N, C-alpha and C positions, 0 to 999 in steps of 0.2 A: 382375583386376576385370572385371565384365561390365556391359554396358549393355543394358537390357531395354525392350521395347515391349509393353504389356499383359502384363507378366510373362513375355514370351517373349524369351530371350536372342538378340540380333541382332549384338552386337559384343563381342569380347574384347580387352582391353588387356593386352598381355604385356610386362612389363619385361625388358630384356636384362640378364642378370647381368653384373656387373663393368663396367657402363657407365651413365653418367648423362646421356648425350647424346641418346638417343632411345628411343622405345618402338615396338612393332609393334602395329598395329591390325588385328585379324583380323575381317573381316566375314563373318558366317555367318547364314544364314536357312533354316529348313525350307521346302522348296519344294513338292514334289509327293508324294502318295501314290497309288499305282496298285494297285487290287485287282481281281481277277477272280473272278466268282461267277456260276454259271448261264449261262455263255457271254456274260456282260456285263462289260465293263471299266469300272470306276468310277475317275475321275481327280479327286482332291481337291487344291485349292490350300491347303496346310496353314496358311500365315500368315493367309489370309483366314478359314479355318475356325476358327482359334484366336481371332482378333479377334472373330468373330461369337459364339463361345461365351462371350466375356467381356461383350459388350454385350447379348446376347439377354435375359438375366434382367432387366436394367434396363428394356428395352423392354416385356417382358411385365408387369413390375411397374407401369409407368406405365399401360399399357392396362387392367390390372385395377383400379387405383385410380380411373381415369377412369370405367370402366364401373360400378364399385361405388358411386360417390358418391350418386347418387339412389336406387339400388336398396336400399341399407341403410335409408334413411329410410322407403321404402314397406314394407319388410319389417317394421319395427317396428310400423307401423300395422296391417299384416295380422295380426301376432301378437296384438295387443290385441283386434282386432275379429273375427278368424276363426281359421283354422288354417294352419299352415306346412306345406308339402309338403317332406318330407325323404327323400332317396333314399340308401339304403344299398347301396353297390356291393360285391357279394361278390367275393372272389378266386375266379376260375373254375378252381380246382384243389381236389381233395378235402381235407377236414379243415383248411381255412384260415379257417373262419367264426369271427368274433369278436364278433358283434353280439347274442347272446342277451340279455344283461343291459342293453345299451344300448337294445334294443327295448322291454324292460320299463320302463325309466326314461322313455323317450319316451311310452309309453302312459300311464304314471302321471301325467305332466305334463298330458296331455289337450289340449294345444294343437298337436299334430303329427299330420299325416296321413302314414303311413309306407309307403314303397315299397321293394321289394328287386329289384335287377336283377342278372342273371348275364351279364356281358359276354363276348364271344368273346376268346380268348387267342391272338393271332397268333404268339406265340413257339413254338407247337407246330404240327406238321403237322396237316392237317385232321382226320384220323381220331382222333388223340389229343385234339385240341381238343374235338371233339364228345363223345368219351367222358367227358372231365373235366367238361364243362358239364352233361351229363346226370346224372353222379354227384352233382354239387353240387345240382342241381335236386331229385333224389330225397332227398338228405340234408336239405335245407331243408323240403321238403314233408312229410317224416316228422316234423318238429318242429312242424308245424301252420302254417307260413308259406305265403304265396302268392307265390312268386318269379316274376319275369318274365324270360323268356329274352331276352337282348339280341340274339341272332342267331336269325333265323327259318330253321329247317332246311328248310322247304318252298320259300320264295322264295329262300333262300340270300342274304338281305340283312339288314343290321343294322336294328334298330328306330330310329326317330327319337325320342330322349328328350324333346325339346322338344314334339313333337306328342302323344306318348303319355302323358307324365307332367308335363312342364314343372316340374321341382322348383325349390324356392326355395333349398334347401341340399343339397349333394352331399357325402356322407361316404365317403371312400376308406379302404381298408386296405392297398392295394398302391401302390407308388411308382415302380417300374421301368417306364420308357416302353416297353420291348420287349414288355411284357405287355398293352399297350393298343392297340386300334384307335383311330384318330384321332377317331372318332365319340363315344368315351367318355372321351377324354383331357381333362385340365384346361384346356388352351388353347382348347378348344371351349366352355368355360363360364366365361370370365373375368368375366362379368357376374353370376355367381352367388356365393353364399357357399359356400366349400369348406373342408372340414376333413379331417384325416388322423390315424389311429391305426394304427401298423404292425401287420400281422397277426402278425408274430413278435415275440419278446422279444429285443431286440438285445444280443448278447454278443460278436459278432465285429467285424471291422474297421469302425469307425464311419465312417471316411473313405470307405468304399466304399458306404455305404448312406444316410447322413444328408443328403448334399448333392445329391440329385437335383433336377431341375427342379420336379417336383411338390411335393417337401418344402418348397422355397423359395417356392412360389407360393401354396399354400393360405393361407387366412386364419388358421387355427389348426392347429398341429401338436402333438398331445398326446404328452407324454413321460412315461415311467413312474417315473423316479427323478430325484433331484437330480444324480446323476452323469451321466445322459443329458442333462439340461438344460445342464450344463457342457460336455459334448462338443459339443452343437449350437452353443453360443455360439462355440466355438473353431473348428469345422470347416465350418459352413454359410456359403454365400455371403452370406446376409442377417444373419449373426452371431446367428442364433437369435431374431430379433425377433418371429417368429410362434409361438414355442414356448410351451406351457402345461403346467405340472406337474399331474399327476392322482394320483400315488402308486399304483402298481400297474398292472395290465393288465385290461381288460374281459373278456378270455377266461378270466381266473383268478378272477373274482368268485364263481363257484359254490362254489369251495373255502372261501371265507370266509362263505358263506351257510348258517347253521345249519338252515334249513328245506329246503335242497336235498337231494333223495334221489338218490343215485348208484346206478347199476346194477352188479351184480356180473357182469362180462363174462368172467370167467375160466372155463376149461373145468373141469367138475366132476372131482374126483379121489377115489380111494377113501379117502384120508386127508388131513389138513391138511398142506400143503407150503408152503415159502417161494416167494413169487411174484416172479419177476425179469422185467423188461422188457428186451429187446434192441432198441435203436433206432439202427440204422446210418444214416448220411447217404449221399448219392449223389455227392458232389463229387469226381470223379476227372478229371484232366486240366485242372484250373483253371490260369489263368495263374500264373506263378511269384510274382507280387507279391500273390496272393490266398491266403486260407486254403484248405486241402484236407483233407477228411475222407473217407478211402477205406479205412479199416481193414477194411471189410466183405470186401474181396477176399482178405484174409489170414485171415479168421475164419469164412467162411460154412460150411465143413465142421466146423471146431473147435467152434463153438457148438452144433452139432447133437450132436457127440460128448459135449460136457459135459452136455447134457440127458439123454443116455442114461446117462452115468456116474453122475449124481446123481439118477436117475429116482425114487428112493424119498424124496428130500428136497426137491427143487425142481420147479417148473414154469416154463417160459419162454414168454413171449408175444413173438413176432417182430413188431415194430412199426416197419417201415422208413419212411423218408421217402417220401411218395407218388410222388415223381419217380424213385425208384430202379427201380421197375418198368419204366418206359420206357427207362431207361439199360441195364438188363439185357437187355431185348429187343434193343437194338442190339448189345450185346456178345456175348450168348449165343445169341440167337434166342428166339422166343416159346415154343417147346416146352420148352427147358431152364429158362427163367425160370419158367414156370408149374409145371413139375415141382418146382422147388425150393420155391416157395411152398406147393404142395400137400403137400409132405413135412412141413412144419411143422404144417400143419392136421391131418394124419393121425396125428401123433405123440401118444401117450397123454398125456404130460405137456408137450405143446407146443401152440401154436396160432399161426396168422397172424391178426393183428387190425388192420384198417385203420380202425376206427371212432373214436368220440369218445375222445380220449386222456385226458380228465379222469376218466372212469369207470375207465379202466385204472390211472391214477396212484394214485387214492385207495385202491384195494384191493390195491396192490402192496406189496412189501417192499424192493425195490431196483431200480436201473436200471443197465444197461451200455450205453453209447452213445457216439456222436460226432456226434449230430444237434445242429445249432446252437441253435435256439430252445429246445429241451427243457432245455438247461442252466439257462436262466433260469426256465423254467416248472416243472420237476420240483423245484427247490429249495424251492418253496412248500409241498410236502407234507412237508418235513423228513425225507426218507428218504435212505439212502446212495446215492451215484451214482459209478460208475466210468467215467472217460473214456478211451476206447481211442485209443492213439497208435500208428499203424502205421509202417512203414519209410519211407513217402513222405508222411506226414501233415505239414501245415503248420498250426500252431495259430492264431496271429495273433488273439488276443483284444483286445477294447477295454477301456477302464478298468473298466467294470462286470463284464465277463467275467473279468478278472484277479482281482477281489474274490471272485467266486464260486469261481474255480478253487482258491482256498486251502482250500475245504471239499470238494473233489472227490478221490476216490481215483483214482489215475492210473498209467499205465505207468511203471515205474521202470527195469527192466532187460530183462525178457522179457515181451512182450505177453501171450502165452497163459498163462505161469506166473503172472503177476500177476493175471490174471482169475480163475484157479482159486483163488489165495490169497484174493482178495476174497470169493469165494463161501464158502469154508471159514471164514475168520476173521470177516468182517464180517457176512455174511448169516446163516450157520448158527449161529455162536457169539455173534453179537450185539455184537461189539467195535467199535461205531461211535463213534469218538473225536471226530467232528465234529458230533454231534447238538446240543450246546449252542451252539457258535458259529453253526450254521445258524439256530437259533431266534432268536438275537439279530439276525442279519442280516435275517431275515424281518420282525421287528418294526420294524427301522430303515427298510427300503426298500420293503416291499410293502403296509404297512397305513397307511391315512390316519388322522391324529390326530383328525379331525373326525367319525369314525364312519361316514362315507359310503364306499361302495365306488367303484371307479374309474369305473364306468358312470354312477353318480349324479353324480359330480364332472364328468364330461364333459358331460352334459346341462345341468347347472347353468352350466358355462362357456359353452355354446352360447346359453342363454337370456340370460345376462349380455351376451354379444356382440351379440345382437339388440337388447336394450334400450338399450345404450350406443352402438351403431353402430360398435363396434371393441373392441380389447383394452383 
């Protein structure tokens, strides 16, 4: 039997076998952790650290409730008499933008003044941070938006959001604190209304993603399915009290929009061929209690060989996770990484495509992947998906991911042989046995019964929150 303090085991009671006269009480308590980094030694008192981790959310919750009390009333009056300033915080990494249809729905409402900011990402070294920020800026500018750089490259300082924009509502799409400078993090805006919709479609370990401080602190946390709502109630510190069901994902709304015109982004071929996306993840060297998708390192030559072997029948778009590039630079060096990406681009029936994945998805015939979010997102186009499992892969799906995995083709015996079999039988011969079950799954979990898309539901929930002063 254990005795715990703030769920921290501090005392073990050990019964001595064959004796009823006494027990042994073993007092144990985590004391110190000492870590060295950059010639600096950090000493943490673990018991105090864990106690603080338990009480900190409650303190933040109290501060937010106190700061928000009068603010919500004034926000309602402002909505009726003028316009609400809403800030969309872009994820400062390429291809993570989810706000196209949310922006449209906010514009259609007519009561919002919309701003977009690209914050700095301290999780990356300075050169990569700048590169990613500029790529996101160019991506959003090409869509016709007017994004604001959160980091001034001339003065090398962050902008002051309160002075430059002073938003009434802040809309996040990332939740991991390591990706935020404190100037843009939620604890700096406890007096504001804050909302969150994950940039990815969660299919992996929910316990690793749903219970971050930001997730628990926002006023509304939008969730895509009833399964995600259930997982939040079970795993979040606040028992999911701030979660709101929207049915689907705003980044997928274009697929269900009959008026949306997708671009054909595939390389022109001399004849019609089957189009296959290869989407490898970057997660190599993850802690053993986490998922790991690193089959790329077993497949990077083989996939190129397959493209050559079936060059008259298929074309392959190499669509890696954006972070794979920086990981390969560290492992291989910039020259080898660039040469490999260029190799795909120069191949007659191949290409490297880092752009908008929806254009790629809609005009494809199949996907070979181990990229996390794509499992949930590619399912929507109802086309066959093969999940690569390498020798050191750790799958670790959540409840929703396990449901989707039933409709995935996957590694059974030999990774390379199974991929080739998938291309021959499913892609070329059309023997897709999961097509009907996938369609039923899409209707059940991705499409709202009220006819509204996910973005329209989100904006409606925000308006209701303003008018009622709460959920």
